[in-house]
BALOBA-1460 file (C-alpha; in Angstrom, 3 decimals):
// residues 304
<rec num="1" residu="m" x="136.907" y="199.853" z="-209.654"/>
<rec num="2" residu="e" x="134.942" y="203.025" z="-209.518"/>
<rec num="3" residu="t" x="132.970" y="203.939" z="-206.422"/>
<rec num="4" residu="n" x="130.047" y="206.336" z="-206.358"/>
<rec num="5" residu="t" x="130.658" y="209.159" z="-203.930"/>
<rec num="6" residu="l" x="127.940" y="211.583" z="-202.942"/>
<rec num="7" residu="p" x="128.795" y="215.257" z="-202.800"/>
<rec num="8" residu="k" x="129.267" y="216.546" z="-199.309"/>
<rec num="9" residu="r" x="126.570" y="218.977" z="-198.092"/>
<rec num="10" residu="e" x="127.924" y="222.086" z="-196.616"/>
<rec num="11" residu="v" x="126.387" y="223.008" z="-193.293"/>
<rec num="12" residu="q" x="125.592" y="226.655" z="-192.929"/>
<rec num="13" residu="p" x="126.524" y="228.314" z="-189.665"/>
<rec num="14" residu="s" x="122.872" y="229.191" z="-189.047"/>
<rec num="15" residu="q" x="121.933" y="225.527" z="-189.221"/>
<rec num="16" residu="v" x="124.390" y="224.389" z="-186.583"/>
<rec num="17" residu="p" x="122.424" y="223.591" z="-183.408"/>
<rec num="18" residu="d" x="123.202" y="225.751" z="-180.454"/>
<rec num="19" residu="q" x="125.586" y="224.103" z="-178.099"/>
<rec num="20" residu="p" x="124.979" y="224.506" z="-174.396"/>
<rec num="21" residu="r" x="127.216" y="227.124" z="-172.974"/>
<rec num="22" residu="q" x="129.500" y="226.097" z="-170.225"/>
<rec num="23" residu="n" x="129.586" y="227.793" z="-166.816"/>
<rec num="24" residu="q" x="126.212" y="229.512" z="-167.384"/>
<rec num="25" residu="p" x="124.278" y="230.246" z="-164.137"/>
<rec num="26" residu="p" x="120.761" y="228.795" z="-163.877"/>
<rec num="27" residu="p" x="117.957" y="231.226" z="-164.673"/>
<rec num="28" residu="q" x="116.643" y="233.106" z="-161.688"/>
<rec num="29" residu="p" x="112.864" y="233.322" z="-161.094"/>
<rec num="30" residu="k" x="111.483" y="236.685" z="-162.065"/>
<rec num="31" residu="k" x="109.930" y="238.785" z="-159.383"/>
<rec num="32" residu="s" x="106.302" y="239.631" z="-159.838"/>
<rec num="33" residu="k" x="105.764" y="243.123" z="-161.115"/>
<rec num="34" residu="f" x="102.553" y="243.401" z="-159.166"/>
<rec num="35" residu="k" x="103.957" y="242.418" z="-155.773"/>
<rec num="36" residu="r" x="104.303" y="246.007" z="-154.615"/>
<rec num="37" residu="g" x="100.814" y="246.887" z="-155.841"/>
<rec num="38" residu="k" x="99.394" y="243.824" z="-154.073"/>
<rec num="39" residu="v" x="100.996" y="244.900" z="-150.802"/>
<rec num="40" residu="l" x="99.531" y="248.383" z="-151.172"/>
<rec num="41" residu="r" x="96.081" y="246.942" z="-151.871"/>
<rec num="42" residu="n" x="96.293" y="244.982" z="-148.628"/>
<rec num="43" residu="v" x="97.913" y="247.618" z="-146.432"/>
<rec num="44" residu="l" x="95.903" y="250.698" z="-147.403"/>
<rec num="45" residu="p" x="92.472" y="249.191" z="-146.567"/>
<rec num="46" residu="f" x="93.861" y="248.005" z="-143.225"/>
<rec num="47" residu="i" x="95.180" y="251.470" z="-142.370"/>
<rec num="48" residu="t" x="91.883" y="253.045" z="-143.444"/>
<rec num="49" residu="a" x="89.919" y="250.611" z="-141.277"/>
<rec num="50" residu="v" x="92.107" y="251.415" z="-138.269"/>
<rec num="51" residu="l" x="91.601" y="255.162" z="-138.780"/>
<rec num="52" residu="f" x="87.830" y="254.661" z="-138.781"/>
<rec num="53" residu="l" x="87.879" y="252.339" z="-135.764"/>
<rec num="54" residu="v" x="90.028" y="254.521" z="-133.493"/>
<rec num="55" residu="p" x="87.244" y="257.074" z="-132.726"/>
<rec num="56" residu="l" x="84.786" y="254.238" z="-131.988"/>
<rec num="57" residu="i" x="87.264" y="252.497" z="-129.672"/>
<rec num="58" residu="w" x="88.015" y="255.782" z="-127.904"/>
<rec num="59" residu="m" x="84.271" y="256.462" z="-127.502"/>
<rec num="60" residu="f" x="83.624" y="253.091" z="-125.844"/>
<rec num="61" residu="f" x="86.610" y="253.412" z="-123.520"/>
<rec num="62" residu="v" x="85.541" y="256.908" z="-122.452"/>
<rec num="63" residu="s" x="81.999" y="255.655" z="-121.791"/>
<rec num="64" residu="l" x="83.455" y="253.141" z="-119.298"/>
<rec num="65" residu="k" x="85.249" y="255.805" z="-117.222"/>
<rec num="66" residu="e" x="83.888" y="257.225" z="-113.987"/>
<rec num="67" residu="q" x="82.123" y="260.580" z="-114.137"/>
<rec num="68" residu="g" x="84.385" y="263.498" z="-113.323"/>
<rec num="69" residu="a" x="87.562" y="261.409" z="-113.650"/>
<rec num="70" residu="a" x="90.715" y="263.542" z="-113.791"/>
<rec num="71" residu="i" x="92.484" y="262.888" z="-117.081"/>
<rec num="72" residu="s" x="95.950" y="264.345" z="-117.665"/>
<rec num="73" residu="g" x="96.976" y="262.408" z="-120.775"/>
<rec num="74" residu="v" x="95.502" y="260.697" z="-123.801"/>
<rec num="75" residu="l" x="96.518" y="257.203" z="-122.701"/>
<rec num="76" residu="e" x="94.656" y="257.580" z="-119.392"/>
<rec num="77" residu="w" x="91.358" y="257.429" z="-121.296"/>
<rec num="78" residu="f" x="92.146" y="253.781" z="-122.082"/>
<rec num="79" residu="a" x="93.471" y="252.835" z="-118.637"/>
<rec num="80" residu="p" x="91.329" y="251.203" z="-115.920"/>
<rec num="81" residu="p" x="89.288" y="251.429" z="-113.730"/>
<rec num="82" residu="y" x="86.140" y="250.753" z="-115.807"/>
<rec num="83" residu="t" x="82.499" y="250.892" z="-114.819"/>
<rec num="84" residu="f" x="79.116" y="250.210" z="-116.444"/>
<rec num="85" residu="e" x="77.216" y="252.568" z="-114.153"/>
<rec num="86" residu="n" x="77.092" y="255.186" z="-116.902"/>
<rec num="87" residu="y" x="75.108" y="252.841" z="-119.165"/>
<rec num="88" residu="v" x="72.708" y="252.013" z="-116.337"/>
<rec num="89" residu="h" x="72.204" y="255.708" z="-115.622"/>
<rec num="90" residu="v" x="71.661" y="256.610" z="-119.288"/>
<rec num="91" residu="v" x="69.188" y="253.783" z="-119.911"/>
<rec num="92" residu="m" x="67.239" y="253.998" z="-116.653"/>
<rec num="93" residu="d" x="67.306" y="257.689" z="-115.691"/>
<rec num="94" residu="t" x="67.196" y="259.498" z="-119.039"/>
<rec num="95" residu="a" x="65.020" y="259.533" z="-122.157"/>
<rec num="96" residu="v" x="67.737" y="258.064" z="-124.418"/>
<rec num="97" residu="l" x="66.080" y="254.647" z="-124.570"/>
<rec num="98" residu="r" x="62.807" y="256.312" z="-125.592"/>
<rec num="99" residu="w" x="64.587" y="258.242" z="-128.346"/>
<rec num="100" residu="l" x="66.197" y="255.009" z="-129.521"/>
<rec num="101" residu="v" x="62.793" y="253.308" z="-129.766"/>
<rec num="102" residu="n" x="61.397" y="256.302" z="-131.669"/>
<rec num="103" residu="s" x="64.254" y="256.144" z="-134.188"/>
<rec num="104" residu="l" x="63.739" y="252.406" z="-134.700"/>
<rec num="105" residu="v" x="59.957" y="252.749" z="-135.127"/>
<rec num="106" residu="v" x="60.236" y="255.643" z="-137.575"/>
<rec num="107" residu="g" x="63.073" y="254.002" z="-139.525"/>
<rec num="108" residu="i" x="61.428" y="250.578" z="-139.860"/>
<rec num="109" residu="i" x="57.976" y="251.876" z="-140.797"/>
<rec num="110" residu="t" x="59.424" y="254.405" z="-143.252"/>
<rec num="111" residu="t" x="61.501" y="251.685" z="-144.900"/>
<rec num="112" residu="i" x="58.583" y="249.270" z="-145.277"/>
<rec num="113" residu="i" x="56.204" y="251.864" z="-146.731"/>
<rec num="114" residu="t" x="58.932" y="253.200" z="-149.041"/>
<rec num="115" residu="l" x="59.594" y="249.729" z="-150.440"/>
<rec num="116" residu="v" x="55.897" y="249.166" z="-151.134"/>
<rec num="117" residu="v" x="55.291" y="252.565" z="-152.750"/>
<rec num="118" residu="t" x="58.464" y="252.708" z="-154.837"/>
<rec num="119" residu="s" x="58.168" y="249.107" z="-156.083"/>
<rec num="120" residu="m" x="54.550" y="249.565" z="-157.163"/>
<rec num="121" residu="a" x="55.307" y="252.873" z="-158.879"/>
<rec num="122" residu="a" x="58.334" y="251.409" z="-160.659"/>
<rec num="123" residu="f" x="56.342" y="248.352" z="-161.760"/>
<rec num="124" residu="a" x="53.593" y="250.562" z="-163.196"/>
<rec num="125" residu="i" x="56.060" y="252.728" z="-165.131"/>
<rec num="126" residu="s" x="57.989" y="249.708" z="-166.396"/>
<rec num="127" residu="q" x="55.314" y="247.125" z="-167.254"/>
<rec num="128" residu="i" x="51.977" y="248.953" z="-167.687"/>
<rec num="129" residu="k" x="51.135" y="250.946" z="-170.794"/>
<rec num="130" residu="f" x="49.436" y="254.293" z="-170.159"/>
<rec num="131" residu="s" x="49.594" y="257.856" z="-171.409"/>
<rec num="132" residu="y" x="52.412" y="260.198" z="-170.409"/>
<rec num="133" residu="k" x="54.460" y="257.345" z="-168.932"/>
<rec num="134" residu="k" x="57.753" y="258.788" z="-170.149"/>
<rec num="135" residu="f" x="56.865" y="262.222" z="-168.820"/>
<rec num="136" residu="i" x="56.151" y="260.772" z="-165.366"/>
<rec num="137" residu="f" x="59.483" y="258.940" z="-165.356"/>
<rec num="138" residu="v" x="61.275" y="262.166" z="-166.337"/>
<rec num="139" residu="f" x="59.430" y="263.818" z="-163.446"/>
<rec num="140" residu="f" x="60.965" y="261.268" z="-161.062"/>
<rec num="141" residu="l" x="64.393" y="261.855" z="-162.576"/>
<rec num="142" residu="a" x="63.970" y="265.586" z="-162.035"/>
<rec num="143" residu="g" x="63.219" y="264.870" z="-158.381"/>
<rec num="144" residu="l" x="66.768" y="263.570" z="-157.975"/>
<rec num="145" residu="m" x="68.152" y="267.020" z="-158.773"/>
<rec num="146" residu="v" x="66.083" y="268.873" z="-156.160"/>
<rec num="147" residu="p" x="67.737" y="268.969" z="-152.700"/>
<rec num="148" residu="g" x="65.557" y="268.173" z="-149.739"/>
<rec num="149" residu="e" x="66.276" y="271.530" z="-148.115"/>
<rec num="150" residu="a" x="64.594" y="273.304" z="-151.065"/>
<rec num="151" residu="t" x="61.262" y="271.587" z="-150.302"/>
<rec num="152" residu="i" x="61.359" y="271.865" z="-146.526"/>
<rec num="153" residu="i" x="59.180" y="275.032" z="-146.290"/>
<rec num="154" residu="p" x="56.260" y="273.847" z="-148.503"/>
<rec num="155" residu="l" x="56.510" y="270.404" z="-146.869"/>
<rec num="156" residu="y" x="56.238" y="271.962" z="-143.412"/>
<rec num="157" residu="q" x="53.240" y="274.032" z="-144.505"/>
<rec num="158" residu="i" x="51.447" y="270.962" z="-145.893"/>
<rec num="159" residu="v" x="52.075" y="268.902" z="-142.752"/>
<rec num="160" residu="k" x="50.918" y="271.815" z="-140.612"/>
<rec num="161" residu="d" x="47.689" y="272.228" z="-142.608"/>
<rec num="162" residu="l" x="46.995" y="268.506" z="-142.219"/>
<rec num="163" residu="s" x="47.548" y="268.767" z="-138.421"/>
<rec num="164" residu="m" x="50.304" y="266.146" z="-138.483"/>
<rec num="165" residu="l" x="53.015" y="268.099" z="-136.699"/>
<rec num="166" residu="d" x="54.444" y="266.602" z="-133.504"/>
<rec num="167" residu="s" x="53.306" y="263.078" z="-134.396"/>
<rec num="168" residu="y" x="54.670" y="259.825" z="-135.776"/>
<rec num="169" residu="i" x="52.687" y="260.307" z="-138.977"/>
<rec num="170" residu="g" x="54.327" y="263.681" z="-139.535"/>
<rec num="171" residu="l" x="57.737" y="262.033" z="-139.162"/>
<rec num="172" residu="i" x="57.035" y="259.040" z="-141.399"/>
<rec num="173" residu="l" x="54.981" y="260.241" z="-144.364"/>
<rec num="174" residu="p" x="57.436" y="262.855" z="-145.737"/>
<rec num="175" residu="g" x="60.169" y="260.228" z="-145.737"/>
<rec num="176" residu="i" x="58.463" y="257.718" z="-148.016"/>
<rec num="177" residu="a" x="58.991" y="259.774" z="-151.185"/>
<rec num="178" residu="s" x="62.029" y="258.217" z="-152.839"/>
<rec num="179" residu="p" x="62.665" y="259.134" z="-156.509"/>
<rec num="180" residu="l" x="65.956" y="257.246" z="-156.364"/>
<rec num="181" residu="g" x="64.131" y="254.059" z="-155.390"/>
<rec num="182" residu="v" x="61.702" y="254.410" z="-158.288"/>
<rec num="183" residu="v" x="64.518" y="254.980" z="-160.781"/>
<rec num="184" residu="i" x="66.559" y="252.005" z="-159.531"/>
<rec num="185" residu="l" x="63.617" y="249.590" z="-159.470"/>
<rec num="186" residu="k" x="62.303" y="250.769" z="-162.829"/>
<rec num="187" residu="s" x="65.644" y="250.059" z="-164.483"/>
<rec num="188" residu="f" x="65.681" y="246.656" z="-162.790"/>
<rec num="189" residu="f" x="62.112" y="245.781" z="-163.832"/>
<rec num="190" residu="d" x="62.951" y="246.709" z="-167.425"/>
<rec num="191" residu="g" x="65.432" y="243.820" z="-167.401"/>
<rec num="192" residu="v" x="62.796" y="241.200" z="-166.633"/>
<rec num="193" residu="p" x="62.247" y="239.145" z="-169.835"/>
<rec num="194" residu="k" x="59.022" y="240.040" z="-171.603"/>
<rec num="195" residu="e" x="58.439" y="236.361" z="-172.352"/>
<rec num="196" residu="v" x="58.022" y="235.698" z="-168.629"/>
<rec num="197" residu="i" x="55.466" y="238.507" z="-168.271"/>
<rec num="198" residu="d" x="53.578" y="237.465" z="-171.421"/>
<rec num="199" residu="s" x="53.417" y="233.810" z="-170.410"/>
<rec num="200" residu="a" x="52.085" y="234.818" z="-166.979"/>
<rec num="201" residu="k" x="49.367" y="236.921" z="-168.622"/>
<rec num="202" residu="i" x="48.435" y="234.002" z="-170.889"/>
<rec num="203" residu="d" x="48.103" y="231.770" z="-167.821"/>
<rec num="204" residu="g" x="45.618" y="234.250" z="-166.379"/>
<rec num="205" residu="c" x="47.795" y="236.062" z="-163.824"/>
<rec num="206" residu="s" x="46.627" y="239.501" z="-162.830"/>
<rec num="207" residu="l" x="48.979" y="242.462" z="-162.737"/>
<rec num="208" residu="f" x="49.183" y="242.353" z="-158.967"/>
<rec num="209" residu="r" x="50.073" y="238.635" z="-159.028"/>
<rec num="210" residu="i" x="52.765" y="239.266" z="-161.642"/>
<rec num="211" residu="y" x="54.101" y="242.069" z="-159.462"/>
<rec num="212" residu="y" x="54.017" y="240.064" z="-156.229"/>
<rec num="213" residu="n" x="54.935" y="236.522" z="-157.364"/>
<rec num="214" residu="i" x="57.251" y="237.129" z="-160.328"/>
<rec num="215" residu="v" x="58.815" y="240.584" z="-160.329"/>
<rec num="216" residu="l" x="59.423" y="241.171" z="-156.614"/>
<rec num="217" residu="p" x="61.313" y="237.887" z="-155.989"/>
<rec num="218" residu="l" x="63.648" y="238.776" z="-158.851"/>
<rec num="219" residu="a" x="64.226" y="242.263" z="-157.444"/>
<rec num="220" residu="k" x="65.548" y="241.251" z="-154.013"/>
<rec num="221" residu="p" x="69.025" y="242.820" z="-154.513"/>
<rec num="222" residu="a" x="67.508" y="246.134" z="-155.592"/>
<rec num="223" residu="m" x="64.966" y="246.054" z="-152.765"/>
<rec num="224" residu="a" x="67.733" y="245.374" z="-150.252"/>
<rec num="225" residu="a" x="69.745" y="248.339" z="-151.534"/>
<rec num="226" residu="i" x="66.763" y="250.691" z="-151.267"/>
<rec num="227" residu="a" x="65.889" y="249.393" z="-147.799"/>
<rec num="228" residu="i" x="69.431" y="249.993" z="-146.553"/>
<rec num="229" residu="f" x="69.683" y="253.552" z="-147.824"/>
<rec num="230" residu="t" x="66.159" y="254.424" z="-146.702"/>
<rec num="231" residu="f" x="66.731" y="253.184" z="-143.160"/>
<rec num="232" residu="i" x="70.113" y="254.907" z="-142.874"/>
<rec num="233" residu="g" x="68.623" y="258.149" z="-144.182"/>
<rec num="234" residu="s" x="65.760" y="257.963" z="-141.687"/>
<rec num="235" residu="w" x="68.086" y="257.058" z="-138.812"/>
<rec num="236" residu="n" x="70.409" y="260.007" z="-139.489"/>
<rec num="237" residu="n" x="67.737" y="262.537" z="-140.446"/>
<rec num="238" residu="f" x="68.042" y="265.691" z="-138.352"/>
<rec num="239" residu="l" x="66.448" y="268.647" z="-140.129"/>
<rec num="240" residu="w" x="62.894" y="267.401" z="-140.588"/>
<rec num="241" residu="p" x="62.441" y="265.920" z="-137.061"/>
<rec num="242" residu="y" x="63.955" y="269.115" z="-135.652"/>
<rec num="243" residu="l" x="61.234" y="271.178" z="-137.367"/>
<rec num="244" residu="a" x="58.289" y="268.798" z="-137.000"/>
<rec num="245" residu="i" x="58.651" y="267.566" z="-133.403"/>
<rec num="246" residu="f" x="58.121" y="269.684" z="-130.289"/>
<rec num="247" residu="s" x="57.591" y="267.067" z="-127.566"/>
<rec num="248" residu="e" x="60.626" y="265.464" z="-125.978"/>
<rec num="249" residu="e" x="58.808" y="262.098" z="-125.897"/>
<rec num="250" residu="l" x="58.822" y="262.009" z="-129.712"/>
<rec num="251" residu="y" x="62.455" y="262.994" z="-130.183"/>
<rec num="252" residu="t" x="64.614" y="260.754" z="-132.328"/>
<rec num="253" residu="l" x="68.277" y="260.178" z="-131.559"/>
<rec num="254" residu="p" x="69.649" y="262.869" z="-133.927"/>
<rec num="255" residu="i" x="67.482" y="265.421" z="-132.087"/>
<rec num="256" residu="g" x="67.824" y="264.098" z="-128.550"/>
<rec num="257" residu="i" x="71.581" y="263.557" z="-128.432"/>
<rec num="258" residu="p" x="72.556" y="267.236" z="-129.050"/>
<rec num="259" residu="t" x="70.025" y="268.244" z="-126.393"/>
<rec num="260" residu="f" x="71.551" y="265.788" z="-123.940"/>
<rec num="261" residu="n" x="75.131" y="266.761" z="-124.766"/>
<rec num="262" residu="s" x="74.409" y="270.457" z="-124.213"/>
<rec num="263" residu="n" x="73.520" y="269.686" z="-120.587"/>
<rec num="264" residu="y" x="76.895" y="267.971" z="-120.024"/>
<rec num="265" residu="s" x="79.179" y="270.191" z="-122.060"/>
<rec num="266" residu="q" x="81.964" y="270.056" z="-119.437"/>
<rec num="267" residu="d" x="81.979" y="266.258" z="-119.114"/>
<rec num="268" residu="y" x="83.003" y="263.740" z="-121.749"/>
<rec num="269" residu="v" x="81.778" y="260.575" z="-120.063"/>
<rec num="270" residu="l" x="77.967" y="260.772" z="-120.205"/>
<rec num="271" residu="p" x="77.783" y="262.258" z="-123.737"/>
<rec num="272" residu="m" x="80.087" y="259.497" z="-124.960"/>
<rec num="273" residu="t" x="77.929" y="256.927" z="-123.196"/>
<rec num="274" residu="v" x="74.838" y="258.242" z="-124.984"/>
<rec num="275" residu="n" x="76.617" y="258.100" z="-128.325"/>
<rec num="276" residu="a" x="77.766" y="254.550" z="-127.587"/>
<rec num="277" residu="v" x="74.197" y="253.476" z="-126.765"/>
<rec num="278" residu="a" x="73.010" y="255.056" z="-130.015"/>
<rec num="279" residu="s" x="75.761" y="253.277" z="-131.991"/>
<rec num="280" residu="i" x="75.225" y="249.773" z="-130.592"/>
<rec num="281" residu="p" x="72.041" y="248.949" z="-132.634"/>
<rec num="282" residu="v" x="73.670" y="250.130" z="-135.866"/>
<rec num="283" residu="i" x="76.822" y="248.071" z="-135.205"/>
<rec num="284" residu="i" x="74.749" y="244.972" z="-134.404"/>
<rec num="285" residu="a" x="72.675" y="245.469" z="-137.562"/>
<rec num="286" residu="f" x="75.860" y="245.771" z="-139.617"/>
<rec num="287" residu="f" x="77.207" y="242.461" z="-138.306"/>
<rec num="288" residu="f" x="73.934" y="240.679" z="-139.084"/>
<rec num="289" residu="f" x="73.332" y="242.273" z="-142.513"/>
<rec num="290" residu="e" x="76.916" y="242.801" z="-143.691"/>
<rec num="291" residu="k" x="76.496" y="240.762" z="-146.892"/>
<rec num="292" residu="q" x="73.248" y="242.498" z="-147.818"/>
<rec num="293" residu="i" x="74.778" y="245.925" z="-147.198"/>
<rec num="294" residu="v" x="77.813" y="245.193" z="-149.381"/>
<rec num="295" residu="k" x="75.654" y="243.694" z="-152.136"/>
<rec num="296" residu="g" x="73.285" y="246.652" z="-151.997"/>
<rec num="297" residu="i" x="76.075" y="249.208" z="-152.276"/>
<rec num="298" residu="s" x="77.740" y="247.321" z="-155.144"/>
<rec num="299" residu="f" x="74.374" y="246.953" z="-156.878"/>
<rec num="300" residu="t" x="73.597" y="250.655" z="-156.740"/>
<rec num="301" residu="g" x="77.138" y="251.404" z="-157.872"/>
<rec num="302" residu="v" x="76.738" y="249.218" z="-160.948"/>
<rec num="303" residu="k" x="73.311" y="250.568" z="-161.765"/>
<rec num="304" residu="g" x="74.310" y="254.165" z="-161.158"/>
C-alpha cells in the first residue's frame, strides 16, 4: 500500500530562532550621558550666587561692628559683638535718609513719566498713519547708538538756560528720554492683531481709548521691563546728578555716599553702614518684584 509522503523542508540557518544563551549576565542600566552636565548646571549657578553674596554678607557684618574696633584678621569681621548703633547714627544724625528719599522720588517719578511718554510715542508710530513715520522710528533707533556722555554738555546748557539746575525738575526731565523703551514697545504694539484695532474703531472707540483699554493691558510684560530698567538706571545714575545738583539737600545716594565715605576714609564701619542702608530698599524691592524682574529681563532678551 502506497503512502503519500511530503518532501521535508530544509530549514536555513538564518531561519532558526535564536536560542537564549546560557550564563549571560543581565543587562546593566545605562548611565545618563547628561548626568555630568546636569551637575554642572546645578553647581555653577550656586557657586556664582555665593560669590555675589559674599560681599553683601561681609558689608552687613561690618556695619554691625563697633566704630574703631581693632581687627587683626578677616574672620574677626564676622565675630561678635554686634551693635545697631551705627544704623541709628546714620539715619538720625546724617543726611543719608534724605538722600534715600531723593533717590526714591526721582526714580519713581522718572519711571512713571517715562512709561507714559514712551508708550504713547510707540503707539503713535505703530498704529497711527502719518508722514515720515519710518524716518522718526529710524531717528529713535539712531538714539540707541549715541552714548549719554556725548550729550551731557548740550543737555547741561539747555537745563541751565531753562533755570532748572539744582532742582527736582532738572533731575527728572532729562531721564525720561528712552529710545530703547520706544523701540521695545513699538515692536510689541506691531504684534497686536489688526482685527482687534479695526473692530474697536468700528465700535466707535477713539485712539486714546484703544491705547488705554486695549493696547496697554496687552503690553504689561514690556511695560514692566521698561519700568525696571528705567528705575535701576535712575537709581544708579551718577554723572548727571553730579553736574546738575549743588545743594546737599538734593543729593541722591550715588552722589551722597562718596561724599560721606570721604569723611570716614580711615574707618570701615560707618561707610559700610551707609552702603547697607542704601542697599536695603533695593533688596526688599527685589524680593517683592522678583518674578516681574525675571520676566522683564527674559522679555527684553527675546525681543533684543
